[in-house]
C-alpha positions in Angstrom: -7.4 23.6 -4.6 -4.6 21.9 -6.5 -3.6 18.5 -5.3 -0.1 17.4 -4.5 2.1 15.7 -7.1 1.9 11.9 -7.0 3.6 8.8 -8.5 1.9 5.4 -8.8 4.2 2.8 -7.1 2.4 -0.3 -8.3 1.4 -1.6 -11.7 0.4 -4.7 -13.7 3.0 -7.4 -13.4 4.1 -9.6 -16.3 6.5 -12.4 -16.8 8.9 -9.9 -18.5 8.9 -7.2 -15.8 8.6 -9.5 -12.8 10.5 -8.4 -9.7 10.5 -10.6 -6.6 10.8 -7.7 -4.0 8.2 -5.6 -5.7 5.8 -8.5 -6.0 6.0 -9.4 -2.3 5.7 -5.8 -1.3 2.5 -5.4 -3.3 1.0 -8.7 -2.2 1.3 -9.2 1.6 -0.6 -12.5 1.5 2.0 -14.0 -0.8 4.8 -12.6 1.3 3.3 -14.4 4.4 3.0 -17.6 2.4 6.6 -17.5 1.4 7.7 -16.7 5.0 5.7 -19.7 6.3 7.3 -22.0 3.7 3.9 -22.6 1.9 5.4 -21.1 -1.3 9.0 -21.2 -2.4 8.9 -17.6 -3.8 6.7 -14.9 -5.2 7.7 -16.0 -8.7 6.2 -19.4 -8.0 2.9 -17.8 -6.9 2.9 -15.5 -10.0 3.5 -18.4 -12.4 0.8 -20.6 -10.9 -1.8 -18.0 -9.8 -0.8 -14.4 -9.9 -0.9 -14.0 -13.7 -4.5 -15.2 -13.7 -5.5 -13.0 -10.7 -4.2 -9.7 -12.3 -1.9 -9.2 -9.3 0.1 -6.0 -9.1 3.8 -5.3 -8.3 5.4 -2.4 -6.4 7.8 -0.2 -8.3 11.1 -0.5 -6.4 12.8 2.5 -8.0 12.6 4.9 -11.0 14.0 8.3 -12.0 10.7 10.2 -11.3 10.5 8.7 -7.8 14.1 9.5 -7.0 13.6 13.1 -8.1 10.4 13.6 -6.1 12.0 12.1 -3.0 15.0 14.4 -3.3 12.9 17.4 -3.6 10.7 16.4 -0.6 13.7 15.6 1.6 15.3 18.9 0.8 12.1 20.6 2.2 12.2 18.3 5.2 16.0 18.8 6.0 15.5 21.9 8.2 13.1 19.8 10.4 15.3 16.8 11.0 17.0 16.2 14.3 20.4 15.3 12.8 22.0 15.1 16.2 20.2 11.7 16.6 22.4 8.7 15.4 21.6 8.0 11.7 23.0 6.8 8.4 22.1 7.5 4.8 20.6 4.7 2.7 20.9 6.2 -0.8 18.7 9.3 -0.5 16.9 8.1 2.6 17.6 8.9 6.3 17.9 5.9 8.6 17.5 6.7 12.3 16.8 3.1 13.3 20.0 2.5 15.4 20.8 -0.7 17.1 19.9 0.9 20.4 16.5 1.9 19.2 15.9 -1.5 17.7 16.6 -3.1 21.1 14.6 -0.6 23.1 11.5 -0.8 20.9 11.8 -4.6 20.0 11.9 -3.9 16.2 12.8 -7.1 14.2 13.3 -7.8 10.5 10.5 -9.6 8.8 9.2 -10.3 5.3 5.7 -9.2 6.3 4.4 -6.2 4.3 2.0 -3.7 5.6 -0.1 -1.9 2.9 -3.4 -0.1 3.4 -5.1 2.5 1.2 -5.9 6.0 2.4 -9.5 6.7 3.4 -11.2 9.7 1.8 -10.8 11.7 4.9 -7.0 11.1 4.9 -6.8 11.9 1.2 -8.6 15.2 2.0 -6.0 16.0 4.7 -3.2 15.4 2.2 -4.8 17.5 -0.4 -5.5 20.3 2.0 -1.8 20.6 2.8 -0.5 20.2 -0.7 2.0 23.0 -0.2 3.1 21.8 3.2 4.4 18.6 4.8 2.4 15.8 6.2 3.9 13.0 8.2 2.6 9.4 7.6 3.9 7.9 10.9 4.0 4.1 10.2 3.2 4.4 6.5 3.7 0.9 5.4 4.2 0.3 1.7 2.2 3.0 -0.1 0.9 2.3 -3.7 0.8 6.0 -4.3 3.7 8.3 -3.5 2.8 11.8 -2.6 5.2 14.8 -3.0 4.0 16.3 0.3 3.8 13.2 2.5 6.8 12.0 4.5 6.5 8.2 4.6 8.1 7.2 8.0 8.6 3.5 8.6 10.7 0.9 10.4 11.0 -0.9 7.0 12.7 0.3 3.9 9.9 0.0 1.4 10.0 1.7 -2.1 7.7 4.4 -0.7 9.7 4.9 2.5 11.4 8.3 3.0 12.7 8.2 6.5 13.4 5.1 8.6 12.9 5.1 12.4 10.5 4.3 15.3 7.4 6.1 16.4 8.4 6.4 20.0 11.3 8.7 19.1 10.6 10.7 16.0 13.7 12.3 14.4 11.9 15.6 13.7 11.9 19.0 15.5 8.9 20.4 17.3 6.1 21.8 15.2 7.5 20.4 11.9 4.3 19.1 10.1 1.0 20.6 8.9 -0.6 17.2 9.4 0.1 13.7 10.8 -1.4 10.4 9.7 -1.3 7.4 12.0 -3.5 4.6 10.6 -3.4 1.1 12.2 0.0 1.8 13.8 -0.4 2.5 17.5 -1.4 -1.1 18.2 2.0 -2.2 16.8 4.3 0.0 18.9 5.6 -1.1 22.2 4.8 2.3 23.8 1.8 3.9 22.2 1.7 6.7 24.9 5.2 7.8 23.9 4.3 7.5 20.2 1.2 9.6 20.6 3.2 12.3 22.6 5.8 12.4 19.8 3.0 12.9 17.2 1.6 15.8 19.1 5.1 17.3 19.5 5.9 17.4 15.8 2.4 18.7 14.8 2.3 22.4 14.1 -0.1 24.6 16.0 -3.3 24.5 14.0 -2.1 21.2 12.4 -4.4 18.2 11.9 -4.1 14.6 13.0 -5.9 11.7 11.3 -5.6 8.5 13.5 -7.3 5.1 13.3 -6.8 2.1 15.6 -8.4 -1.4 16.0 -10.6 -2.5 18.8 -12.1 -5.9 18.2 -9.5 -7.3 15.8 -7.5 -10.5 16.3 -3.7 -10.5 16.6 -2.2 -9.4 13.3 0.4 -7.3 11.6 4.0 -6.2 11.5 6.3 -6.7 13.4 4.3 -7.2 16.6 0.8 -6.5 17.8 0.7 -5.1 21.4 -2.4 -3.1 22.0 -6.0 -2.8 20.8 -8.0 0.1 22.3 -11.5 1.3 22.8 -12.8 4.6 21.5 -12.2 6.0 24.9 -8.6 4.7 24.8 -7.9 6.4 21.5 -9.4 9.7 22.8 -7.3 9.5 26.0 -4.1 9.5 24.0 -4.8 12.9 22.5 -7.7 14.7 24.1 -5.5 16.4 26.8 -3.4 18.1 24.1 -5.5 18.2 21.0 -9.1 19.2 20.3 -11.1 16.2 19.0 -13.1 17.4 16.0 -14.5 14.1 14.8 -14.6 10.6 16.2 -16.7 7.8 14.6 -16.9 4.1 13.6 -16.4 4.4 9.8 -17.4 1.8 7.3 -14.0 0.2 7.1 -14.1 -0.5 10.8 -17.7 -1.6 11.1 -18.2 -4.5 13.5 -19.1 -6.8 10.7 -15.4 -7.0 9.7 -14.5 -8.2 13.2 -17.3 -10.8 13.1 -16.3 -12.2 9.8 -12.6 -12.1 10.7 -13.1 -14.1 13.9 -15.4 -16.7 12.3 -13.1 -17.3 9.3 -10.0 -17.4 11.3 -11.6 -19.8 13.8 -12.6 -22.1 11.1 -9.1 -22.1 9.6 -7.7 -23.2 13.0 -9.7 -26.5 13.1 -9.3 -30.0 11.6 -11.8 -30.9 8.9 -14.4 -32.6 11.0 -14.4 -29.9 13.7 -14.5 -27.2 11.0 -17.6 -28.7 9.4 -19.3 -28.9 12.8 -18.4 -25.2 13.5 -19.6 -23.9 10.2 -22.9 -25.8 10.6 -23.7 -23.8 13.8 -26.6 -21.3 13.6 -26.3 -17.9 15.2 -29.0 -18.9 17.6 -26.9 -21.9 18.7 -24.3 -19.4 20.0 -26.8 -17.7 22.3 -26.7 -20.6 24.8 -24.5 -20.2 28.0 -20.9 -20.2 26.8 -19.6 -22.8 29.3 -21.7 -25.4 27.5 -19.4 -25.2 24.4 -16.1 -25.9 26.2 -16.2 -29.6 25.5 -17.3 -29.3 21.9 -14.7 -30.4 19.3 -14.9 -27.0 17.5 -13.7 -25.4 20.8 -11.3 -28.1 22.2 -9.6 -28.7 18.8 -8.9 -25.0 18.0 -5.2 -24.8 17.3 -3.0 -23.1 19.9 -1.9 -20.5 17.3 -5.5 -19.6 16.8 -6.2 -19.5 20.5 -3.5 -16.9 20.9 -4.8 -14.9 17.8 -8.4 -14.9 18.9 -8.2 -15.1 22.7 -10.8 -13.3 24.8 -7.9 -12.6 27.2 -4.5 -13.9 28.4 -3.1 -14.6 31.8 0.5 -14.6 33.1 2.5 -15.2 36.3 5.8 -13.5 36.8 8.4 -13.0 39.5 10.8 -10.3 40.6 14.4 -11.6 40.0 16.8 -11.5 42.9 19.5 -8.8 42.9 
């Protein structure tokens, strides 16, 4: 089975070829630090740290990428819902109208989403090398595939079509496969997004979907919903046949445990952090209410409380007419 054509969209960065946009796209941690005012720019990070860390940089444009995108979009053109409001950004279709921005609460941000494909997703892409696969919420992809339509709310170098997941600008039964990895938790209406994914998937087509369960608040531009395994199945099992459902290595509970512990420690002052990190696992097996007066609990920053909360509570009222 011959694989699809690909182009690498990241490479070794040097002082001579440095590009600010490409550097921030390839290094989300640096982009966050710049947004938070910790760093003045990506260039500052590269000059002080990045050149020693062998950091990489996203390719923002080149002739090979332009040619591959044009060929892909020519194949995609019959499947586009061009009656939806849109504009052209170079060769890219932009369906993210002001109305859709308001309806789905999309905002501009410097945060960059970038995750590698798992082996299972790579296999799906290869299996449909002669067809079209939709990556719904692709983020910034380091590898550009000739058969994968990168759909995003942000105009990354790898993005082909811009729009929102709740209203896909594609006709019914357009794609041989759909990828949705770490996306449904970030859309305001995951039920609508899931229904749209099913709508554009061809009969016999294949879906690869992954979502978080026990993960703290994260991501771009918002983080609305985590879901259990039952919740993920419920989005699709009434319309699709579930062939495989598992906790894979990249989502093992150890990632959640380490994430929560490290993030908690980073939300404390130095003294409380030392006390927290000195705890033994057996210490945490006491009744939880006993910890509520401890400095490593009381001193946890408000930001981290929102990020790591066991739950939240609100009160609302119905406005008068």
